[in-house]
C-alpha positions as CSV (number, residue, x, y, z in Angstrom):
1,M,-60.4,-13.0,149.3
2,K,-62.1,-11.7,146.2
3,N,-62.0,-8.1,147.6
4,N,-58.2,-8.1,147.4
5,M,-58.1,-8.8,143.7
6,V,-57.0,-6.1,141.3
7,P,-60.0,-5.2,139.1
8,D,-57.9,-4.7,135.9
9,T,-56.4,-8.1,135.8
10,P,-57.6,-10.1,132.7
11,K,-59.3,-13.4,133.2
12,L,-57.0,-16.1,132.0
13,T,-59.7,-18.6,131.0
14,F,-60.5,-20.4,127.8
15,A,-64.3,-20.4,127.8
16,K,-66.5,-22.5,125.7
17,K,-67.6,-19.5,123.7
18,E,-64.0,-18.8,122.7
19,R,-63.6,-22.2,121.0
20,L,-63.9,-22.4,117.2
21,K,-66.5,-25.0,116.4
22,S,-68.1,-23.7,113.2
23,K,-67.5,-26.1,110.3
24,K,-68.1,-23.2,107.9
25,L,-65.5,-21.1,109.6
26,F,-63.0,-24.0,109.6
27,E,-63.4,-24.4,105.9
28,T,-63.0,-20.7,105.3
29,L,-59.8,-20.7,107.4
30,F,-58.2,-23.5,105.5
31,A,-59.3,-22.2,102.1
32,E,-58.5,-18.5,102.4
33,G,-56.9,-17.9,105.8
34,K,-53.5,-16.3,106.2
35,S,-50.7,-18.2,108.0
36,L,-47.7,-17.6,110.2
37,R,-45.1,-20.2,111.2
38,E,-42.9,-20.4,114.3
39,P,-41.6,-24.0,114.4
40,P,-43.1,-26.2,115.8
41,L,-46.4,-24.2,115.5
42,K,-48.4,-22.7,112.7
43,L,-51.1,-20.2,113.0
44,I,-53.9,-19.9,110.4
45,Y,-56.1,-16.9,110.9
46,T,-58.8,-14.8,109.2
47,K,-60.9,-11.8,110.1
48,T,-64.5,-12.8,110.9
49,P,-67.9,-11.0,110.8
50,A,-68.6,-8.7,113.8
51,E,-71.4,-10.8,115.2
52,Q,-69.2,-12.8,117.5
53,D,-69.4,-12.4,121.3
54,V,-65.6,-12.7,121.7
55,P,-62.8,-11.1,119.7
56,V,-61.0,-14.3,119.0
57,K,-62.3,-17.9,118.4
58,V,-59.6,-20.5,118.6
59,A,-59.1,-24.2,117.7
60,V,-56.0,-26.4,118.2
61,V,-54.9,-29.3,116.0
62,A,-52.5,-32.2,116.5
63,P,-52.0,-34.4,113.4
64,K,-53.1,-38.0,113.5
65,K,-50.6,-38.9,110.8
66,K,-47.6,-38.0,113.1
67,F,-49.1,-39.0,116.4
68,K,-51.0,-42.2,116.1
69,R,-52.0,-42.5,119.8
70,A,-55.0,-40.3,120.9
71,V,-53.3,-39.9,124.3
72,D,-50.4,-38.1,122.6
73,R,-52.6,-35.9,120.4
74,N,-54.7,-34.9,123.4
75,R,-51.6,-34.0,125.4
76,I,-50.3,-31.8,122.6
77,K,-53.7,-30.1,122.3
78,R,-53.8,-29.5,126.1
79,L,-50.4,-27.9,125.9
80,L,-51.5,-25.7,123.0
81,R,-54.7,-24.5,124.8
82,E,-52.8,-23.8,128.0
83,A,-50.1,-21.8,126.2
84,Y,-52.8,-19.8,124.4
85,R,-54.8,-19.3,127.6
86,L,-51.9,-17.8,129.5
87,N,-50.8,-15.6,126.6
88,K,-54.1,-14.4,125.2
89,P,-53.9,-11.0,126.9
90,L,-51.3,-10.1,124.3
91,I,-54.0,-10.4,121.7
92,F,-57.1,-9.3,123.5
93,N,-55.6,-6.0,124.5
94,N,-54.1,-5.1,121.1
95,I,-56.5,-6.0,118.3
96,E,-59.5,-4.4,116.7
97,G,-62.1,-6.6,115.0
98,N,-62.9,-10.3,115.3
99,F,-60.6,-13.2,114.3
100,A,-60.6,-16.9,114.0
101,F,-57.4,-18.8,114.8
102,I,-56.2,-22.4,114.3
103,F,-53.0,-23.4,116.0
104,L,-51.4,-26.5,114.3
105,Y,-48.6,-28.5,115.9
106,L,-46.1,-29.4,113.1
107,G,-43.4,-31.1,115.1
108,H,-42.4,-34.7,114.9
109,K,-41.8,-35.4,118.6
110,M,-43.7,-34.9,121.8
111,P,-43.1,-31.3,122.8
112,D,-42.5,-29.9,126.3
113,Y,-44.5,-26.9,127.6
114,E,-41.6,-24.4,127.4
115,E,-41.1,-25.1,123.7
116,I,-44.8,-24.6,123.0
117,E,-45.1,-21.5,125.1
118,K,-42.1,-19.8,123.5
119,A,-43.4,-20.5,120.0
120,M,-46.9,-19.4,121.0
121,K,-45.6,-16.0,122.3
122,Q,-43.6,-15.5,119.1
123,L,-46.6,-16.4,116.9
124,L,-48.9,-14.0,118.8
125,V,-46.4,-11.1,118.6
126,A,-45.8,-11.8,114.9
127,F,-49.6,-11.8,114.3
128,L,-49.9,-8.4,116.1
129,K,-47.1,-6.9,114.0
130,K,-48.6,-8.3,110.7
131,E,-52.1,-7.0,111.6
132,S,-50.8,-3.5,112.6
133,H,-48.8,-3.3,109.3
134,E,-51.9,-4.3,107.3
135,K,-54.1,-1.8,109.1
136,N,-51.5,1.1,108.9
137,P,-49.6,0.7,105.6
């Protein structure tokens, strides 16, 4: 069956090497990262050194203050990762350079997937517009 696949289709995976795990990079993002909001999500991003093996490193966050149960936080993080995974070709095909992203969930109630995916698409498009304006003033 592999022979029937189109060679140009992007892999819609979220590999371990794409995850943001560096404590130093987390601190840099929160200290000097730029942000975009599309309720109920917030994107914090910064340009990173060129030594990364992937163009974008991503982390997702669900607040413990609003969602006391770990089950709820884990569900939100799963939804965020899935929405990013399915929409990452928007980013990978249209950026130059390396970035680090943190997606924060800011809502007060448990989200459904459609709400998360819609906000994720809008955030990624807004990011692309902002980056292209900064690159070409």
